[in-house]
C-alpha positions in Angstrom: -37.4 5.3 -21.0 -36.1 9.1 -21.0 -32.8 7.7 -22.0 -30.0 10.1 -23.4 -29.5 9.4 -27.1 -27.0 10.2 -29.4 -26.5 9.8 -33.0 -22.9 9.7 -34.6 -21.8 10.8 -38.1 -19.1 9.4 -39.6 -17.6 11.7 -42.7 -15.2 10.8 -45.1 -14.9 9.0 -48.7 -12.0 6.5 -46.7 -14.4 5.2 -44.4 -16.7 4.4 -46.6 -14.2 2.8 -49.0 -12.9 0.6 -46.5 -9.4 2.5 -46.8 -9.9 3.3 -43.2 -11.3 1.3 -40.4 -14.1 3.3 -38.3 -12.7 2.4 -34.9 -14.1 6.0 -33.7 -17.8 4.8 -34.1 -16.9 1.7 -31.4 -14.7 3.8 -29.2 -17.8 6.6 -29.1 -20.3 3.6 -28.3 -18.3 2.2 -25.5 -17.3 5.5 -23.7 -20.9 6.8 -23.9 -22.6 3.6 -22.7 -19.9 4.0 -19.9 -21.8 7.1 -18.7 -24.9 6.2 -19.2 -26.2 7.4 -22.8 -27.4 5.5 -25.4 -26.1 5.7 -28.9 -28.6 5.2 -31.0 -28.0 5.5 -34.4 -24.7 5.5 -36.3 -24.8 6.5 -40.4 -21.3 6.8 -42.4 -21.3 9.6 -45.3 -19.0 10.9 -48.1 -17.1 14.4 -47.9 -20.0 16.1 -49.8 -21.7 19.3 -48.0 -25.4 17.9 -48.9 -24.7 14.9 -47.4 -23.4 16.0 -43.9 -26.0 18.5 -44.3 -29.1 16.1 -44.8 -27.3 12.9 -42.2 -27.0 15.7 -39.8 -30.2 17.6 -39.8 -32.5 14.4 -40.0 -30.9 12.5 -37.0 -31.3 16.2 -34.8 -34.8 15.4 -35.0 -34.7 11.9 -33.0 -31.8 12.4 -30.9 -30.7 14.9 -28.0 -27.0 14.9 -29.6 -25.6 14.1 -33.0 -21.9 13.2 -32.7 -19.7 14.2 -36.1 -16.2 12.6 -36.7 -14.1 13.6 -39.6 -14.2 16.2 -42.5 -12.2 18.9 -40.7 -8.7 20.1 -41.2 -6.9 21.8 -44.2 -7.7 20.3 -47.5 -10.5 20.9 -50.0 -12.3 17.5 -48.8 -12.5 19.4 -45.0 -16.3 20.4 -45.8 -17.8 19.6 -42.4 -17.8 23.0 -40.9 -18.9 24.7 -44.0 -21.5 22.2 -44.1 -22.5 23.2 -40.7 -22.3 27.0 -41.5 -25.0 26.0 -44.4 -27.4 24.0 -42.2 -27.0 26.7 -39.5 -27.2 29.8 -41.7 -24.0 30.5 -39.7 -20.7 32.5 -40.7 -17.1 32.0 -40.1 -15.1 33.7 -37.7 -11.4 34.0 -36.0 -10.8 32.4 -33.3 -7.9 34.2 -31.9 -6.8 31.3 -29.4 -6.9 28.2 -32.0 -4.8 30.7 -33.9 -2.0 31.5 -31.9 -2.2 27.7 -31.1 -2.1 26.8 -34.3 1.3 29.3 -35.0 2.9 27.9 -31.6 2.1 24.4 -33.3 3.9 24.9 -36.4 6.8 26.9 -34.7 7.4 24.0 -32.4 7.9 21.8 -35.2 10.3 24.3 -37.2 7.3 25.2 -39.6 5.6 28.1 -40.4 2.0 28.4 -40.4 0.7 28.7 -43.3 -2.6 30.1 -44.6 -4.2 26.7 -44.9 -3.0 25.8 -41.4 -4.3 29.5 -39.9 -7.5 28.6 -42.3 -8.0 25.8 -38.7 -8.8 28.9 -37.3 -12.1 29.9 -38.8 -14.9 28.4 -37.0 -18.8 29.2 -36.9 -19.6 32.0 -34.7 -22.4 29.7 -32.9 -19.8 27.1 -32.1 -17.9 26.6 -28.7 -14.5 25.9 -29.6 -13.1 22.6 -28.2 -9.5 23.0 -28.2 -7.4 20.1 -30.0 -4.3 19.5 -27.5 -2.8 16.7 -29.6 -3.8 18.0 -33.1 -4.5 21.1 -34.7 -8.5 21.5 -36.1 -10.3 21.9 -33.1 -13.6 20.3 -32.3 -16.8 22.8 -32.3 -20.3 22.2 -30.0 -23.3 23.7 -31.0 -26.0 24.2 -28.3 -29.6 24.1 -30.5 -33.2 25.1 -29.4 -34.5 23.7 -32.6 -33.5 20.6 -32.0 -30.8 18.1 -31.1 -27.3 19.6 -30.2 -24.0 18.8 -32.6 -20.8 18.2 -31.5 -18.4 18.1 -34.6 -15.0 16.1 -33.6 -11.7 15.6 -35.6 -11.5 11.9 -37.8 -8.2 11.1 -36.7 -8.7 9.0 -33.4 -6.5 10.2 -31.4 -7.4 14.0 -31.9 -11.2 12.9 -31.1 -10.4 10.8 -28.0 -8.5 13.1 -26.7 -11.3 16.1 -27.1 -14.0 13.7 -26.1 -12.1 13.2 -23.0 -11.4 16.8 -21.9 -14.9 17.9 -23.0 -17.3 15.7 -24.6 -18.0 13.3 -22.5 -17.9 15.3 -19.4 -20.4 17.4 -21.0 -22.7 15.1 -21.9 -22.3 13.1 -18.3 -23.6 16.8 -17.2 -25.7 17.1 -19.2 -27.9 13.8 -18.2 -27.5 14.7 -14.9 -29.3 18.0 -15.5 -31.6 16.8 -17.8 -32.8 13.9 -15.2 -32.6 11.8 -18.2 -32.8 7.7 -17.0 -29.3 5.8 -17.9 -28.3 2.2 -18.9 -25.7 0.7 -17.8 -23.7 -2.6 -18.6 -22.3 -5.4 -16.8 -20.5 -8.0 -19.1 -19.6 -11.6 -17.6 -16.9 -13.5 -19.6 -17.6 -17.3 -19.8 -15.8 -20.0 -21.5 -15.7 -23.9 -21.5 -19.3 -23.6 -22.6 -20.5 -23.3 -26.3 -23.2 -20.6 -26.6 -26.0 -23.1 -27.1 -25.1 -25.0 -24.0 -24.9 -22.0 -22.2 -28.1 -20.3 -23.6 -30.1 -23.6 -22.2 -28.2 -23.2 -18.8 -29.7 -19.8 -17.9 -33.0 -19.9 -19.7 -34.7 -20.2 -16.3 -32.6 -17.1 -15.2 -33.3 -15.0 -18.6 -37.0 -15.6 -18.4 -37.2 -14.4 -14.7 -35.1 -11.2 -15.3 -36.5 -7.7 -14.7 -38.2 -5.6 -17.3 -35.9 -3.1 -17.5 -32.6 -5.5 -17.8 -31.8 -7.3 -21.3 -29.5 -10.1 -22.1 -27.4 -10.6 -24.8 -24.5 -13.2 -26.0 -21.7 -12.2 -27.8 -19.5 -15.1 -28.5 -15.9 -14.2 -29.9 -12.2 -15.9 -29.6 -12.8 -18.9 -28.0 -15.4 -17.3 -25.3 -18.8 -16.1 -24.5 -19.5 -12.6 -23.3 -22.7 -12.2 -21.5 -24.0 -8.7 -21.7 -26.6 -7.8 -19.3 -27.9 -4.3 -19.6 -30.1 -2.7 -17.6 -31.8 1.2 -18.1 -34.1 3.0 -15.1 -33.0 5.9 -12.9 -29.2 6.4 -11.8 -29.8 5.0 -8.3 -31.4 1.9 -9.1 -29.8 0.5 -12.4 -26.4 -0.4 -10.0 -28.3 -2.1 -7.6 -30.0 -4.2 -10.3 -27.3 -5.2 -12.5 -25.3 -6.2 -9.0 -28.3 -8.6 -8.1 -28.7 -9.7 -11.8 -24.7 -10.1 -12.2 -24.8 -12.5 -8.7 -27.1 -15.1 -9.8 -25.5 -15.4 -13.0 -22.1 -15.9 -11.5 -23.9 -18.5 -9.1 -25.6 -20.2 -11.9 -22.2 -20.4 -14.0 -19.6 -20.7 -11.4 -16.1 -21.7 -12.6 -17.4 -21.0 -16.3 -17.2 -17.2 -15.8 -13.2 -16.1 -16.0 -14.4 -12.4 -15.5 -17.0 -10.1 -14.3 -16.0 -7.0 -15.7 -15.4 -7.7 -19.7 -11.7 -7.9 -19.6 -9.6 -9.2 -22.7 -8.3 -12.8 -22.0 -5.0 -11.6 -22.2 -6.4 -8.9 -19.1 -7.5 -12.1 -17.3 -3.8 -13.5 -18.1 -2.4 -10.6 -16.9 -4.5 -10.2 -13.9 -3.9 -14.0 -12.8 -0.4 -14.0 -13.2 0.3 -11.1 -11.2 -1.7 -11.7 -8.5 -0.5 -15.5 -7.8 2.7 -14.0 -8.7 3.3 -16.1 -11.7 6.1 -15.8 -14.6 5.4 -16.9 -18.3 7.7 -17.1 -21.5 6.4 -18.4 -24.8 7.8 -20.2 -28.5 6.1 -19.7 -31.2 6.0 -20.9 -34.3 2.7 -20.4 -37.0 1.9 -17.4 -34.7 5.3 -15.6 -35.6 5.4 -13.5 -32.2 1.8 -12.3 -32.2 0.8 -14.0 -29.0 4.0 -12.2 -27.3 2.5 -9.1 -29.1 -1.0 -9.4 -27.2 0.8 -10.0 -24.1 2.6 -6.9 -24.5 -0.3 -5.0 -25.2 -1.5 -4.8 -21.6 0.9 -1.9 -19.4 2.4 -3.8 -16.8 2.9 -6.9 -18.8 7.0 -6.9 -17.6 5.4 -7.9 -14.3 5.2 -11.5 -15.6 6.5 -11.8 -19.1 9.9 -12.9 -19.7 9.8 -13.3 -23.2 9.7 -15.7 -26.0 11.2 -17.6 -28.8 10.1 -17.4 -32.6 10.9 -20.8 -33.8 9.2 -20.6 -37.4 11.8 -22.7 -38.8 12.1 -26.6 -37.9 16.2 -25.6 -37.5 15.2 -22.9 -35.0 13.1 -25.4 -33.0 16.1 -27.9 -33.3 18.9 -25.1 -31.7 16.7 -23.2 -29.8 14.2 -24.9 -28.7 15.3 -28.3 -27.9 13.4 -30.1 -30.4 15.4 -33.3 -31.5 15.4 -33.6 -35.3 14.0 -37.5 -35.1 11.0 -35.7 -33.0 10.5 -33.8 -36.1 10.9 -36.6 -38.7 8.9 -39.0 -37.0 6.1 -36.8 -35.7 6.7 -33.5 -37.7 6.5 -29.6 -36.7 2.7 -29.6 -35.8 2.3 -31.8 -33.4 1.6 -32.9 -29.7 5.4 -33.9 -29.6 7.1 -31.0 -31.0 4.8 -28.7 -28.8 5.9 -30.5 -25.6 9.1 -30.1 -26.0 9.0 -26.7 -26.9 7.1 -25.7 -23.8 9.0 -27.7 -21.4 12.4 -26.6 -22.9 11.4 -22.6 -22.8 10.2 -22.8 -19.0 13.6 -24.5 -18.4 15.7 -22.0 -20.3 13.9 -18.9 -19.3 13.5 -20.1 -15.5 9.5 -19.3 -15.4 6.7 -21.0 -14.0 4.3 -21.4 -17.0 5.4 -21.5 -20.6 3.2 -21.9 -23.8 4.0 -23.3 -26.9 2.1 -23.2 -30.6 2.8 -24.8 -33.6 0.1 -25.1 -36.5 -0.7 -24.7 -40.2 -1.7 -21.4 -40.6 -2.8 -21.8 -44.1 -3.1 -21.3 -47.1 -0.7 -23.8 -48.0 0.9 -26.7 -46.4 -1.8 -28.6 -45.0 -2.1 -32.3 -45.7 -4.9 -34.9 -45.5 -3.8 -35.8 -42.0 -3.0 -32.4 -41.2 -5.4 -29.7 -42.8 -4.9 -26.2 -43.0 -6.0 -25.0 -40.1 -4.6 -27.7 -37.7 -2.8 -26.3 -34.4 -1.3 -27.9 -31.5 -0.7 -26.1 -28.3 1.2 -26.9 -24.6 1.2 -25.3 -21.9 4.0 -26.5 -18.8 3.9 -25.9 -15.4 5.2 -26.9 -12.1 2.3 -30.4 -12.8 3.6 -31.3 -15.7 2.6 -30.4 -19.2 -0.6 -30.5 -21.0 -1.0 -30.4 -25.1 -4.6 -30.0 -26.8 -5.0 -30.3 -30.6 -7.2 -27.5 -32.4 -8.5 -27.8 -36.0 -9.7 -24.2 -37.1 -10.4 -23.1 -40.4 -8.8 -22.2 -43.6 -7.9 -18.3 -43.4 -4.6 -17.9 -42.3 -4.8 -14.5 -40.2 -8.2 -16.0 -38.0 -6.2 -19.0 -37.4 -3.5 -16.9 -36.2 -5.8 -15.1 -33.8 -7.6 -18.2 -32.9 -4.3 -19.8 -32.0 -3.4 -17.0 -29.7 -6.8 -16.8 -28.0 -7.1 -20.7 -27.0 -3.5 -20.7 -26.1 -4.5 -18.0 -23.7 -7.3 -19.7 -22.2 -5.1 -22.9 -21.6 -2.9 -20.9 -19.5 -5.7 -19.3 -17.9 -6.9 -23.0 -17.3 -4.1 -23.7 -15.5 -3.7 -20.6 -13.8 -7.2 -21.4 -12.3 -6.6 -24.7 -11.7 -3.7 -24.4 -9.0 
């Protein structure tokens, strides 16, 4: 396949040390895939000229485009521009529009554009300058005839995304079209209720008859298994191929498919609640507001999410969650009885169609032989009653809280799909 190949170079000591999580590479990979470009390689290098030169030089020999992130800015460790000037035998020149922008940027913030700030207007003479509308360091594009082109972006995620959205992605899409490249596209089906191994067995007959241009990958995480179908070929053929294959998979799996568009669990919940006109409230103990935060991370969640109760202490469960002291004394805070009361009480108190209650032992302490760390009870209340379920997760606190949120959302999705 003649795919447009992209190589990523993430630049920064802070990325190598783990002080900064490299979200840029994941974002670029997803967005480039969406327009049919293949991110074929990734490298991370320190803030050193020699390392940057070696990485970019090597990757240009086997990629149509090298995208770098990081190392742009006014401080001593921002050496990407200098490295590329050395690599291409270029010189720095003042880019007047950028200089004017930097001066306006500083003035609007009541500051002076110092020489250090103004130095960001010095750009390689052969580079196309890509304005940075949310920061100071501009992006740069080197069109080269001696190997792959190079797109240079800031490391600050918001700035990188803005330049890519406004300039980079459109330019890549045009290069693919003008160059007559093949493309690849993906369709991701989200499934629940079937373990990965069982899912693989059920789909084996379909997998072995897939067209040669289609790849299948199983991606388990967060209580679901995502099935990534990736097809490559001519632009006018890929969409039709994916559509046919996806329909066959959905037909085979039926209700196990909860999304055909790679939605997050909370996005599925959002869609079902809004579509069906349902409202939701939550009562959280061990998750401490994480579930409410996840729900409200989706724009427009106010259309269905009313609010919730963070009842971490037993006294709050009693005084605000409707749990009787004797229930806690007999069954404990982490029990079917407690979450059922919380779910029922919150649903009534908040006048919602559904409610979710979570109580568990997140760890690392607090576990017993009867209820070890990772024990979680979740209840969902709706017009048909209260439905509770016991989970036994692991020993890591944050993982347990994350998995409890995912499990709670899945339970709510199940109830919404059953009515």
